[in-house]
A tleap script that builds the chain and sets N, CA, C and O, in Angstrom:
source leaprc.protein.ff14SB
mol = sequence {
  NMET GLY GLY VAL ILE GLU VAL THR THR ARG
  LEU TYR ALA TRP GLU ASP LEU LYS ARG ILE
  ALA CYS ALA ASP SER TYR LEU VAL LEU GLU
  ASP ILE GLU GLU ALA ASN ARG GLU ILE GLU
  ALA TRP GLU ILE ILE LYS SER TYR ASP LYS
  GLY TYR LEU GLY HIE ILE PRO LYS GLU THR
  GLU LEU MET GLN PHE ILE GLN PHE GLU LEU
  PRO GLU ILE MET HIE LEU TYR ASP GLU CLYS
}
set mol.1.N position { 192.763 -23.050 -0.526 }
set mol.1.CA position { 193.551 -21.554 -0.279 }
set mol.1.C position { 194.160 -21.409 0.969 }
set mol.1.O position { 193.639 -21.960 1.938 }
set mol.2.N position { 195.085 -20.816 1.088 }
set mol.2.CA position { 196.129 -20.731 2.259 }
set mol.2.C position { 196.739 -19.398 2.209 }
set mol.2.O position { 196.421 -18.638 1.294 }
set mol.3.N position { 197.649 -19.013 3.173 }
set mol.3.CA position { 198.346 -17.929 3.214 }
set mol.3.C position { 197.906 -16.849 3.950 }
set mol.3.O position { 196.701 -16.704 4.150 }
set mol.4.N position { 198.898 -15.904 4.474 }
set mol.4.CA position { 198.365 -14.728 5.075 }
set mol.4.C position { 198.502 -13.755 4.028 }
set mol.4.O position { 199.429 -13.705 3.220 }
set mol.5.N position { 197.215 -12.756 4.120 }
set mol.5.CA position { 197.713 -11.451 3.382 }
set mol.5.C position { 197.810 -10.456 4.508 }
set mol.5.O position { 196.883 -10.540 5.314 }
set mol.6.N position { 198.708 -9.544 4.749 }
set mol.6.CA position { 198.565 -8.565 5.728 }
set mol.6.C position { 198.293 -7.309 5.211 }
set mol.6.O position { 198.806 -7.008 4.133 }
set mol.7.N position { 197.466 -6.404 5.877 }
set mol.7.CA position { 196.592 -5.038 5.376 }
set mol.7.C position { 196.666 -4.551 7.118 }
set mol.7.O position { 197.374 -4.983 8.028 }
set mol.8.N position { 195.884 -3.754 7.104 }
set mol.8.CA position { 195.861 -3.137 8.092 }
set mol.8.C position { 195.159 -3.874 9.000 }
set mol.8.O position { 195.069 -3.461 10.156 }
set mol.9.N position { 194.453 -5.282 8.542 }
set mol.9.CA position { 193.517 -6.087 9.289 }
set mol.9.C position { 194.174 -7.669 8.331 }
set mol.9.O position { 194.145 -7.907 7.123 }
set mol.10.N position { 194.651 -8.396 9.354 }
set mol.10.CA position { 195.047 -9.666 8.693 }
set mol.10.C position { 193.974 -10.671 8.279 }
set mol.10.O position { 192.975 -11.027 8.903 }
set mol.11.N position { 194.478 -11.090 6.916 }
set mol.11.CA position { 193.451 -11.595 6.461 }
set mol.11.C position { 193.922 -13.302 6.167 }
set mol.11.O position { 195.049 -13.483 5.706 }
set mol.12.N position { 193.285 -14.171 6.367 }
set mol.12.CA position { 193.701 -15.308 6.555 }
set mol.12.C position { 192.982 -16.257 5.356 }
set mol.12.O position { 193.494 -17.244 4.826 }
set mol.13.N position { 191.889 -15.784 5.127 }
set mol.13.CA position { 190.965 -16.795 4.078 }
set mol.13.C position { 190.120 -15.657 3.000 }
set mol.13.O position { 189.933 -14.449 3.148 }
set mol.14.N position { 189.809 -16.363 2.146 }
set mol.14.CA position { 188.666 -15.738 1.051 }
set mol.14.C position { 187.553 -14.832 1.994 }
set mol.14.O position { 187.185 -13.668 1.833 }
set mol.15.N position { 187.282 -15.532 2.726 }
set mol.15.CA position { 186.022 -15.322 3.345 }
set mol.15.C position { 185.966 -13.992 3.955 }
set mol.15.O position { 185.038 -13.221 3.712 }
set mol.16.N position { 187.002 -13.685 4.795 }
set mol.16.CA position { 187.936 -12.723 5.312 }
set mol.16.C position { 187.972 -11.305 4.362 }
set mol.16.O position { 187.617 -10.147 4.583 }
set mol.17.N position { 188.427 -11.815 3.497 }
set mol.17.CA position { 188.289 -10.819 2.351 }
set mol.17.C position { 186.815 -10.332 2.019 }
set mol.17.O position { 186.577 -9.133 1.867 }
set mol.18.N position { 186.118 -11.027 1.944 }
set mol.18.CA position { 184.896 -10.783 1.304 }
set mol.18.C position { 184.062 -10.053 2.729 }
set mol.18.O position { 183.054 -9.370 2.553 }
set mol.19.N position { 184.508 -10.249 3.825 }
set mol.19.CA position { 183.814 -9.691 5.062 }
set mol.19.C position { 183.961 -8.177 4.990 }
set mol.19.O position { 182.990 -7.420 4.982 }
set mol.20.N position { 185.459 -7.707 4.928 }
set mol.20.CA position { 186.236 -6.170 4.658 }
set mol.20.C position { 185.702 -5.318 3.620 }
set mol.20.O position { 185.495 -4.106 3.668 }
set mol.21.N position { 185.457 -6.348 2.422 }
set mol.21.CA position { 185.041 -5.654 1.011 }
set mol.21.C position { 184.004 -4.634 0.961 }
set mol.21.O position { 182.872 -4.901 1.363 }
set mol.22.N position { 184.334 -3.354 0.444 }
set mol.22.CA position { 183.485 -2.484 0.284 }
set mol.22.C position { 182.397 -2.862 -0.580 }
set mol.22.O position { 182.192 -4.074 -0.645 }
set mol.23.N position { 181.747 -2.206 -1.170 }
set mol.23.CA position { 180.321 -3.034 -2.158 }
set mol.23.C position { 180.916 -2.997 -3.233 }
set mol.23.O position { 180.882 -4.156 -3.646 }
set mol.24.N position { 181.696 -2.082 -4.289 }
set mol.24.CA position { 182.071 -2.238 -5.636 }
set mol.24.C position { 183.113 -3.356 -5.476 }
set mol.24.O position { 182.977 -4.231 -6.331 }
set mol.25.N position { 184.184 -3.576 -4.550 }
set mol.25.CA position { 185.568 -4.287 -4.498 }
set mol.25.C position { 184.475 -5.791 -4.079 }
set mol.25.O position { 184.828 -6.823 -4.649 }
set mol.26.N position { 183.045 -5.924 -3.005 }
set mol.26.CA position { 182.685 -7.090 -2.949 }
set mol.26.C position { 182.271 -7.560 -4.212 }
set mol.26.O position { 182.396 -8.764 -4.439 }
set mol.27.N position { 181.668 -6.609 -5.307 }
set mol.27.CA position { 181.213 -7.331 -6.413 }
set mol.27.C position { 182.069 -7.891 -7.543 }
set mol.27.O position { 181.657 -8.718 -8.357 }
set mol.28.N position { 183.268 -7.384 -7.526 }
set mol.28.CA position { 184.346 -8.092 -8.184 }
set mol.28.C position { 184.552 -9.176 -7.463 }
set mol.28.O position { 184.341 -10.163 -8.167 }
set mol.29.N position { 184.916 -9.503 -6.213 }
set mol.29.CA position { 184.874 -10.622 -5.536 }
set mol.29.C position { 183.777 -11.692 -5.896 }
set mol.29.O position { 184.033 -12.806 -6.353 }
set mol.30.N position { 182.596 -11.234 -5.644 }
set mol.30.CA position { 181.821 -12.121 -6.294 }
set mol.30.C position { 181.937 -12.617 -7.693 }
set mol.30.O position { 181.783 -13.816 -7.925 }
set mol.31.N position { 182.241 -11.632 -8.780 }
set mol.31.CA position { 182.444 -12.288 -9.882 }
set mol.31.C position { 183.428 -13.076 -9.982 }
set mol.31.O position { 183.309 -13.982 -10.807 }
set mol.32.N position { 184.477 -13.001 -9.327 }
set mol.32.CA position { 185.577 -14.095 -9.076 }
set mol.32.C position { 185.318 -15.237 -8.786 }
set mol.32.O position { 185.989 -16.127 -9.309 }
set mol.33.N position { 184.307 -15.556 -7.898 }
set mol.33.CA position { 183.659 -16.561 -7.359 }
set mol.33.C position { 182.849 -17.323 -8.464 }
set mol.33.O position { 182.808 -18.543 -8.621 }
set mol.34.N position { 182.139 -16.241 -9.281 }
set mol.34.CA position { 181.405 -17.035 -10.052 }
set mol.34.C position { 181.995 -17.695 -11.203 }
set mol.34.O position { 181.457 -18.609 -11.829 }
set mol.35.N position { 183.310 -17.102 -11.484 }
set mol.35.CA position { 184.245 -17.549 -12.679 }
set mol.35.C position { 185.298 -18.562 -12.045 }
set mol.35.O position { 186.169 -19.088 -12.737 }
set mol.36.N position { 185.134 -18.844 -10.434 }
set mol.36.CA position { 185.762 -20.059 -10.069 }
set mol.36.C position { 187.163 -20.019 -9.887 }
set mol.36.O position { 187.919 -20.990 -9.916 }
set mol.37.N position { 187.509 -18.647 -9.668 }
set mol.37.CA position { 188.895 -17.995 -10.083 }
set mol.37.C position { 189.783 -17.538 -8.908 }
set mol.37.O position { 190.853 -16.940 -9.018 }
set mol.38.N position { 188.812 -18.133 -7.094 }
set mol.38.CA position { 189.388 -17.284 -5.828 }
set mol.38.C position { 190.687 -17.852 -5.634 }
set mol.38.O position { 191.215 -17.432 -4.604 }
set mol.39.N position { 191.333 -18.619 -6.243 }
set mol.39.CA position { 192.897 -19.480 -5.588 }
set mol.39.C position { 193.786 -18.234 -6.351 }
set mol.39.O position { 194.574 -17.451 -5.821 }
set mol.40.N position { 193.367 -18.333 -7.819 }
set mol.40.CA position { 194.206 -17.442 -8.731 }
set mol.40.C position { 194.348 -16.079 -8.401 }
set mol.40.O position { 195.476 -15.590 -8.466 }
set mol.41.N position { 193.186 -15.240 -7.983 }
set mol.41.CA position { 192.671 -13.760 -7.520 }
set mol.41.C position { 193.681 -13.798 -5.928 }
set mol.41.O position { 194.427 -12.838 -5.736 }
set mol.42.N position { 193.636 -14.849 -4.952 }
set mol.42.CA position { 194.322 -14.675 -3.570 }
set mol.42.C position { 195.874 -14.762 -4.210 }
set mol.42.O position { 196.606 -13.857 -3.810 }
set mol.43.N position { 196.306 -15.441 -4.874 }
set mol.43.CA position { 197.503 -15.078 -5.205 }
set mol.43.C position { 198.042 -13.969 -5.544 }
set mol.43.O position { 199.051 -13.445 -5.073 }
set mol.44.N position { 197.290 -13.568 -6.457 }
set mol.44.CA position { 197.736 -12.189 -7.220 }
set mol.44.C position { 197.594 -11.066 -6.057 }
set mol.44.O position { 198.327 -10.076 -6.054 }
set mol.45.N position { 196.285 -11.358 -4.757 }
set mol.45.CA position { 196.249 -10.326 -3.976 }
set mol.45.C position { 197.777 -10.281 -3.217 }
set mol.45.O position { 198.575 -9.345 -3.256 }
set mol.46.N position { 197.939 -11.645 -2.483 }
set mol.46.CA position { 198.860 -11.849 -1.856 }
set mol.46.C position { 200.220 -11.221 -2.360 }
set mol.46.O position { 200.946 -10.614 -1.573 }
set mol.47.N position { 200.659 -11.440 -4.156 }
set mol.47.CA position { 201.603 -10.474 -4.411 }
set mol.47.C position { 201.509 -9.096 -4.530 }
set mol.47.O position { 202.499 -8.420 -4.807 }
set mol.48.N position { 200.370 -8.599 -4.341 }
set mol.48.CA position { 200.061 -7.214 -4.182 }
set mol.48.C position { 200.385 -7.004 -2.583 }
set mol.48.O position { 201.018 -5.950 -2.646 }
set mol.49.N position { 200.356 -7.259 -1.569 }
set mol.49.CA position { 200.570 -7.429 -0.034 }
set mol.49.C position { 202.049 -7.453 -0.026 }
set mol.49.O position { 202.667 -6.619 0.636 }
set mol.50.N position { 202.628 -8.324 -0.693 }
set mol.50.CA position { 203.827 -8.512 -0.207 }
set mol.50.C position { 205.019 -7.112 -1.158 }
set mol.50.O position { 206.210 -7.201 -1.454 }
set mol.51.N position { 204.259 -6.230 -1.331 }
set mol.51.CA position { 205.326 -5.500 -2.004 }
set mol.51.C position { 205.074 -4.389 -3.361 }
set mol.51.O position { 205.949 -3.735 -3.928 }
set mol.52.N position { 203.868 -4.411 -3.610 }
set mol.52.CA position { 203.482 -3.842 -4.868 }
set mol.52.C position { 203.809 -2.399 -4.507 }
set mol.52.O position { 204.484 -1.658 -5.223 }
set mol.53.N position { 203.259 -2.055 -3.305 }
set mol.53.CA position { 203.228 -0.748 -2.830 }
set mol.53.C position { 204.505 -0.333 -2.164 }
set mol.53.O position { 204.929 0.822 -2.152 }
set mol.54.N position { 205.162 -1.514 -1.534 }
set mol.54.CA position { 206.502 -1.002 -1.019 }
set mol.54.C position { 206.058 -0.822 0.672 }
set mol.54.O position { 206.882 -0.488 1.524 }
set mol.55.N position { 204.457 -1.139 1.004 }
set mol.55.CA position { 204.279 -0.740 2.529 }
set mol.55.C position { 203.222 -1.776 2.927 }
set mol.55.O position { 202.907 -2.701 2.178 }
set mol.56.N position { 203.009 -1.698 3.409 }
set mol.56.CA position { 201.512 -2.934 3.691 }
set mol.56.C position { 200.397 -2.311 3.564 }
set mol.56.O position { 200.184 -1.520 4.483 }
set mol.57.N position { 199.474 -2.379 2.641 }
set mol.57.CA position { 198.521 -1.333 2.202 }
set mol.57.C position { 197.312 -1.225 3.285 }
set mol.57.O position { 196.917 -2.244 3.853 }
set mol.58.N position { 196.849 -0.191 3.499 }
set mol.58.CA position { 195.588 0.109 4.201 }
set mol.58.C position { 194.727 -0.443 3.151 }
set mol.58.O position { 195.013 -0.546 1.958 }
set mol.59.N position { 193.244 -0.910 3.944 }
set mol.59.CA position { 192.113 -1.335 3.432 }
set mol.59.C position { 191.677 -0.928 2.414 }
set mol.59.O position { 191.419 -1.612 1.424 }
set mol.60.N position { 191.477 0.775 2.593 }
set mol.60.CA position { 190.986 1.340 1.274 }
set mol.60.C position { 191.844 1.098 0.192 }
set mol.60.O position { 191.311 0.858 -0.891 }
set mol.61.N position { 193.495 1.121 0.296 }
set mol.61.CA position { 194.065 0.597 -0.924 }
set mol.61.C position { 193.881 -0.631 -1.798 }
set mol.61.O position { 194.005 -0.727 -3.019 }
set mol.62.N position { 193.471 -1.786 -0.659 }
set mol.62.CA position { 193.574 -2.770 -1.182 }
set mol.62.C position { 192.385 -3.146 -1.848 }
set mol.62.O position { 192.374 -3.957 -2.774 }
set mol.63.N position { 191.286 -2.522 -1.358 }
set mol.63.CA position { 189.888 -2.428 -1.965 }
set mol.63.C position { 189.692 -1.902 -3.371 }
set mol.63.O position { 188.888 -2.400 -4.159 }
set mol.64.N position { 190.695 -0.573 -3.719 }
set mol.64.CA position { 190.858 -0.020 -4.767 }
set mol.64.C position { 191.485 -0.798 -5.762 }
set mol.64.O position { 191.308 -0.519 -6.948 }
set mol.65.N position { 192.197 -1.742 -5.414 }
set mol.65.CA position { 193.493 -2.669 -6.024 }
set mol.65.C position { 192.434 -3.735 -6.502 }
set mol.65.O position { 192.733 -4.296 -7.557 }
set mol.66.N position { 191.400 -4.063 -5.983 }
set mol.66.CA position { 190.320 -5.240 -5.994 }
set mol.66.C position { 189.444 -4.421 -7.116 }
set mol.66.O position { 189.030 -5.113 -8.046 }
set mol.67.N position { 189.129 -3.082 -7.131 }
set mol.67.CA position { 187.943 -2.540 -7.669 }
set mol.67.C position { 188.527 -2.434 -8.923 }
set mol.67.O position { 187.866 -2.864 -9.868 }
set mol.68.N position { 189.542 -1.990 -9.125 }
set mol.68.CA position { 190.096 -1.172 -10.429 }
set mol.68.C position { 191.472 -1.947 -11.065 }
set mol.68.O position { 191.748 -1.820 -12.258 }
set mol.69.N position { 192.163 -2.625 -10.298 }
set mol.69.CA position { 193.371 -3.423 -11.111 }
set mol.69.C position { 193.031 -4.702 -11.353 }
set mol.69.O position { 193.082 -5.167 -12.492 }
set mol.70.N position { 192.542 -5.596 -10.008 }
set mol.70.CA position { 192.553 -7.381 -9.985 }
set mol.70.C position { 191.856 -7.759 -11.534 }
set mol.70.O position { 192.295 -8.401 -12.487 }
set mol.71.N position { 190.399 -6.948 -11.266 }
set mol.71.CA position { 189.896 -7.259 -13.020 }
set mol.71.C position { 190.960 -7.571 -13.910 }
set mol.71.O position { 191.249 -8.674 -14.374 }
set mol.72.N position { 191.563 -6.364 -14.112 }
set mol.72.CA position { 192.279 -5.990 -15.194 }
set mol.72.C position { 193.436 -7.018 -15.625 }
set mol.72.O position { 193.741 -7.403 -16.753 }
set mol.73.N position { 193.909 -7.296 -14.549 }
set mol.73.CA position { 195.040 -8.173 -14.296 }
set mol.73.C position { 194.534 -9.689 -14.494 }
set mol.73.O position { 195.377 -10.530 -14.804 }
set mol.74.N position { 193.734 -9.916 -14.394 }
set mol.74.CA position { 192.856 -11.552 -14.263 }
set mol.74.C position { 192.280 -11.262 -15.414 }
set mol.74.O position { 191.518 -12.198 -15.655 }
set mol.75.N position { 192.214 -10.255 -16.491 }
set mol.75.CA position { 191.134 -10.556 -17.526 }
set mol.75.C position { 189.895 -10.725 -17.132 }
set mol.75.O position { 189.257 -11.037 -18.139 }
set mol.76.N position { 189.050 -10.682 -16.011 }
set mol.76.CA position { 188.153 -11.015 -15.725 }
set mol.76.C position { 186.683 -10.592 -16.812 }
set mol.76.O position { 185.812 -11.387 -17.166 }
set mol.77.N position { 186.777 -9.082 -17.169 }
set mol.77.CA position { 185.720 -9.419 -18.139 }
set mol.77.C position { 186.000 -8.750 -19.419 }
set mol.77.O position { 185.477 -7.794 -19.992 }
set mol.78.N position { 187.049 -9.593 -19.720 }
set mol.78.CA position { 187.567 -9.648 -21.105 }
set mol.78.C position { 186.312 -10.230 -22.143 }
set mol.78.O position { 186.159 -9.883 -23.314 }
set mol.79.N position { 185.584 -11.072 -21.487 }
set mol.79.CA position { 184.828 -11.950 -22.455 }
set mol.79.C position { 183.699 -11.748 -22.106 }
set mol.79.O position { 182.872 -12.527 -22.580 }
set mol.80.N position { 183.232 -10.760 -21.248 }
set mol.80.CA position { 181.471 -10.327 -20.854 }
set mol.80.C position { 181.112 -8.938 -21.982 }
set mol.80.O position { 180.001 -8.407 -21.974 }
savepdb mol mol.pdb
quit
């Protein structure tokens, strides 16, 4: 997995994302890992970074996206 995600902190790898994640967002990231879908999630997050909001998101905006929107976009919990 590669590429840069720009927020108020630059993220270069999945591990960087997990390092800054808040509790609820971290749980979503763990569920993504459990489903072996990190690459898919990374690409979606990169597209969020590149203009979804029209500005570089703050870390809190990114965490809200991961917690509330990313699982829906990925249909992460549809089968659970």
